[in-house]
C-alpha positions as CSV (number, residue, x, y, z in Angstrom):
1,M,17.1,7.9,49.4
2,K,17.2,9.7,46.0
3,A,15.0,8.1,43.3
4,P,16.9,6.8,40.3
5,D,17.1,9.1,37.3
6,W,15.9,6.7,34.6
7,L,16.5,9.1,31.8
8,D,20.1,9.4,32.8
9,I,20.4,5.6,33.2
10,Q,18.7,4.8,29.8
11,I,21.0,7.2,27.9
12,R,24.1,5.8,29.5
13,L,23.0,2.2,28.7
14,D,22.1,3.1,25.1
15,R,25.6,4.5,24.5
16,L,27.0,1.1,25.6
17,N,24.9,-0.8,23.0
18,L,22.7,-2.0,25.9
19,S,19.5,-0.6,24.6
20,P,16.5,0.2,26.9
21,G,14.4,0.7,23.7
22,E,12.8,4.1,23.3
23,I,14.3,6.5,25.9
24,D,11.4,7.7,27.9
25,G,12.7,8.2,31.5
26,M,10.4,5.5,32.8
27,P,11.4,2.3,34.7
28,G,10.2,-0.9,33.1
29,R,11.2,-4.3,31.8
30,N,13.2,-3.0,28.9
31,S,15.4,-0.9,31.2
32,H,15.8,-3.6,33.8
33,E,16.8,-6.1,31.2
34,A,19.4,-3.7,29.8
35,L,20.7,-3.1,33.3
36,K,21.0,-6.9,33.8
37,A,23.1,-7.1,30.6
38,F,25.3,-4.2,31.9
39,Q,25.7,-6.0,35.3
40,E,26.7,-9.2,33.5
41,R,29.3,-7.3,31.5
42,Q,30.7,-5.7,34.7
43,R,30.6,-9.0,36.6
44,L,28.0,-7.6,39.1
45,E,25.0,-9.5,40.4
46,P,22.5,-9.3,37.5
47,T,19.5,-8.0,39.4
48,G,18.4,-5.4,37.0
49,R,18.2,-2.9,39.9
50,P,20.0,0.4,39.9
51,D,21.9,-0.1,43.1
52,A,24.8,2.2,44.1
53,A,27.5,-0.1,42.8
54,T,25.7,-0.5,39.4
55,L,25.2,3.3,39.0
56,E,28.8,4.0,39.9
57,A,30.0,1.5,37.4
58,L,27.6,2.8,34.7
59,T,28.8,6.4,35.2
60,K,32.4,5.2,34.9
61,A,31.7,3.2,31.8
62,S,29.6,5.9,30.1
63,P,30.9,9.2,31.7
64,E,30.0,11.8,29.1
65,P,27.1,14.3,29.7
66,V,23.7,12.7,29.0
67,F,22.3,15.6,27.0
68,T,23.7,17.7,24.1
69,A,22.7,20.6,21.9
70,Y,21.6,20.1,18.3
71,T,20.8,22.8,15.8
72,I,18.0,21.9,13.3
73,T,19.3,22.2,9.7
74,A,17.6,23.1,6.5
75,A,17.9,19.4,5.4
76,D,16.0,18.4,8.5
77,T,13.1,20.6,7.8
78,E,13.0,19.9,4.1
79,G,12.0,16.3,4.6
80,P,10.4,14.8,2.5
81,F,7.7,14.0,5.0
82,T,4.6,11.9,5.0
83,P,2.2,13.8,7.3
84,Q,-0.7,11.4,7.0
85,I,-0.1,7.7,7.3
86,P,-3.2,5.5,7.4
87,G,-3.3,2.5,9.7
88,D,-4.7,0.3,6.9
89,L,-1.9,-1.6,5.2
90,V,-3.6,-1.7,1.8
91,E,-4.0,2.1,2.0
92,Q,-0.4,2.4,2.9
93,G,0.4,0.7,-0.4
94,T,-0.9,3.7,-2.3
95,L,1.7,6.1,-0.7
96,E,4.8,7.1,-2.5
97,R,6.9,6.7,0.6
98,L,6.6,5.9,4.3
99,A,8.8,8.8,5.6
100,Y,8.6,10.5,8.9
101,R,5.5,12.5,9.6
102,D,7.3,15.7,10.7
103,V,10.7,17.0,11.9
104,R,9.9,16.2,15.6
105,E,9.3,12.5,14.8
106,M,12.5,12.4,12.7
107,L,14.6,14.0,15.4
108,A,13.1,11.9,18.1
109,E,14.1,8.7,16.3
110,R,17.5,10.1,15.4
111,F,18.2,10.5,19.1
112,H,16.4,7.3,20.2
113,T,13.5,8.9,22.1
114,S,9.9,10.0,21.5
115,P,8.4,13.3,20.3
116,S,6.8,13.7,23.7
117,V,10.1,13.5,25.5
118,L,11.7,15.9,23.0
119,E,8.9,18.4,23.7
120,K,9.4,18.1,27.5
121,L,13.1,18.8,27.0
122,N,12.3,21.7,24.7
123,P,9.0,23.2,25.7
124,D,9.5,26.5,23.8
125,A,11.1,25.1,20.7
126,R,9.8,26.1,17.2
127,W,11.2,23.0,15.5
128,A,12.4,25.2,12.6
129,Q,15.7,25.6,10.8
130,G,18.3,27.2,13.1
131,T,16.5,26.2,16.3
132,E,18.9,24.8,18.9
133,V,17.3,21.9,20.9
134,R,18.4,19.7,23.8
135,V,18.6,16.0,22.9
136,P,19.9,12.7,24.4
137,A,23.6,12.5,23.8
138,V,23.5,9.1,22.0
139,S,25.0,8.0,18.6
140,P,22.5,9.5,16.1
141,L,20.6,7.2,13.8
142,E,21.6,7.8,10.2
143,L,19.1,6.6,7.6
144,P,20.7,3.7,5.7
145,K,20.6,4.0,1.9
146,P,17.9,1.7,0.4
147,G,19.2,-1.6,-0.9
148,T,20.5,-5.1,-0.1
149,R,23.9,-5.6,1.4
150,E,25.9,-8.3,-0.3
151,A,24.9,-11.5,1.5
152,D,28.4,-12.6,2.3
153,A,29.8,-9.2,3.3
154,A,31.0,-9.7,6.8
155,P,30.7,-6.7,9.1
156,A,33.6,-5.3,11.0
157,A,32.5,-6.7,14.4
158,A,30.7,-9.9,13.5
159,A,28.4,-11.5,16.1
160,A,28.9,-15.3,16.4
161,E,25.3,-15.7,17.7
162,V,22.1,-13.8,18.2
163,V,19.7,-15.1,20.8
164,V,16.1,-13.9,21.1
165,S,14.3,-14.8,24.4
166,A,10.5,-14.9,24.3
167,D,10.5,-14.8,28.1
168,T,12.5,-11.6,28.6
169,K,11.5,-10.1,25.3
170,A,15.1,-9.3,24.6
171,L,17.8,-9.9,22.0
172,T,21.4,-10.4,22.7
173,A,24.2,-10.5,20.1
174,R,27.5,-12.0,21.3
175,S,31.0,-12.4,20.0
176,A,32.7,-15.7,19.7
177,D,34.1,-15.3,23.2
178,G,30.7,-14.7,24.7
179,A,31.0,-10.9,25.1
180,I,27.8,-8.9,24.7
181,L,28.0,-6.8,21.5
182,L,24.4,-5.6,21.6
183,H,21.4,-6.1,23.9
184,A,18.0,-4.8,22.9
185,P,14.3,-5.2,23.7
186,V,12.2,-6.9,21.1
187,T,8.6,-7.6,20.3
188,V,8.0,-11.3,19.7
189,G,5.1,-13.4,18.6
190,S,1.7,-13.9,20.2
191,E,-0.6,-16.8,21.0
192,H,-1.8,-16.8,17.4
193,D,1.7,-16.4,16.0
194,P,4.2,-17.8,18.5
195,L,7.9,-17.3,18.1
196,P,9.2,-20.4,16.2
197,I,11.6,-21.9,18.8
198,G,14.7,-23.2,17.2
199,E,18.0,-22.3,15.5
200,W,18.1,-20.4,12.2
201,E,20.6,-18.4,10.3
202,V,20.9,-15.1,8.5
203,L,20.4,-15.1,4.8
204,G,20.8,-11.4,4.0
205,V,20.2,-7.8,5.1
206,S,18.0,-5.2,3.3
207,F,17.8,-1.5,4.2
208,Q,14.7,0.6,3.8
209,P,13.0,-2.5,2.3
210,T,9.6,-2.5,0.6
211,F,7.1,-4.6,2.4
212,H,5.2,-7.2,0.5
213,Y,1.9,-7.4,2.3
214,N,0.1,-10.8,1.9
215,P,-3.1,-10.9,4.0
216,D,-3.0,-14.7,3.8
217,L,-0.1,-14.7,6.3
218,F,-2.0,-12.6,8.9
219,W,-4.7,-14.4,10.9
220,D,-6.4,-11.0,11.7
221,A,-6.3,-9.5,8.2
222,D,-9.3,-7.8,6.8
223,P,-11.0,-10.4,4.5
224,A,-11.4,-7.7,1.9
225,H,-7.6,-7.1,1.7
226,A,-5.6,-7.9,-1.3
227,K,-1.8,-8.3,-1.7
228,T,0.0,-5.0,-2.0
229,I,3.6,-3.6,-1.9
230,I,4.3,-0.9,0.6
231,K,7.2,1.5,-0.2
232,G,10.2,1.8,2.1
233,G,11.0,4.3,4.8
234,P,11.2,4.6,8.6
235,N,7.4,4.2,8.9
236,N,7.2,1.1,6.7
237,P,5.7,-1.8,8.6
238,V,9.1,-3.4,8.9
239,G,11.0,-0.2,9.5
240,L,14.5,0.6,8.2
241,V,15.9,-2.9,8.2
242,W,14.9,-6.5,7.3
243,I,17.3,-9.2,8.3
244,D,16.1,-12.3,6.4
245,L,16.2,-15.7,8.2
246,S,16.3,-19.3,7.0
247,K,12.8,-19.7,8.5
248,E,10.5,-18.8,5.6
249,H,8.6,-15.6,6.1
250,Y,10.5,-14.7,9.2
251,G,13.0,-12.0,9.9
252,L,14.5,-9.5,12.4
253,H,13.3,-6.0,11.5
254,G,12.6,-2.5,12.6
255,T,9.3,-0.8,13.3
256,P,7.4,2.4,12.9
257,E,6.3,2.2,16.5
258,P,9.4,2.2,18.8
259,G,7.4,2.9,21.9
260,R,5.7,-0.5,21.6
261,V,8.8,-2.6,21.4
262,G,9.0,-5.0,24.3
263,H,5.4,-4.1,25.3
264,S,3.2,-5.6,22.6
265,E,3.0,-8.7,20.3
266,S,3.8,-9.3,16.7
267,H,2.8,-11.7,13.9
268,G,5.7,-14.0,14.7
269,C,8.7,-12.0,13.5
270,V,11.0,-10.1,15.8
271,R,10.7,-6.3,15.9
272,L,13.3,-3.9,17.3
273,T,13.4,-0.1,17.3
274,N,14.8,1.2,14.0
275,W,18.1,2.3,15.6
276,D,18.6,-1.1,17.3
277,A,17.8,-2.9,14.0
278,V,20.4,-0.8,12.2
279,R,22.9,-1.6,15.0
280,L,22.1,-5.3,14.7
281,A,22.5,-5.2,10.9
282,S,26.1,-4.0,11.4
283,L,26.9,-7.1,13.5
284,V,25.5,-9.9,11.3
285,A,26.3,-11.5,8.0
286,K,25.2,-14.5,5.9
287,G,25.3,-17.6,8.1
288,T,25.2,-15.8,11.5
289,K,23.3,-18.1,13.9
290,V,20.0,-16.9,15.3
291,V,18.5,-18.8,18.2
292,F,14.8,-18.3,19.3
293,R,14.2,-19.4,22.9
294,K,11.3,-19.5,25.2
């Protein structure tokens, strides 16, 4: 029996707004939960397994080729970039911006994958202007302009409810009739900072936000740390989007480490990949209900 092509599966799921997180070609919880969401949408048994009926339905629902060619532009190579980003948050506060480190990291995030996968797809690429590279055929991430969306501006396809499950480490946004608008893996709280179970609502959405680091809110902060403000950008600690919630100090946000989403723990907030956070931001408005469940 032929082994499932997980790279193929992940790309097709991603195009249906059923995100497997970072496209890496590896089976795991993120991909299985996305398959469950697809099976629910198709009224198939939600096993999370890529059986023949599921794969046939997935190919029919997302039939386009899973790879496409992209030519690197002058704008891509010009940046600006931030080649060296320290892990220390106070040191990050001294930087002018938290941009991508290089063109490979930028293109990987644009096409929802990792630099290592891009390199495997393009072993001889020079990553210079004019180079044609092979990339996942997904809707490319466009960097949102910095700023705050009007709090009462309703998006075109508003979600009636967003549910975050600590058990499955997944987020699901549904319409008023219960249809899945977006499914995505998330990183949730830890034993020290558990997810606050309950119902909240969206207060507003900020794009490329600055991060106000307050060490008093982090149990594992360096005692020598002081408050600092970290500039915006895709490598900002909260990524490209902050969706503010009625629970003080809590939000749904992006991350500079998409490969860890669904696999690690956070300080209580809910992290998504930057591309999923941008997609979610297009579905919520002031007052959208957000439910945190075990």
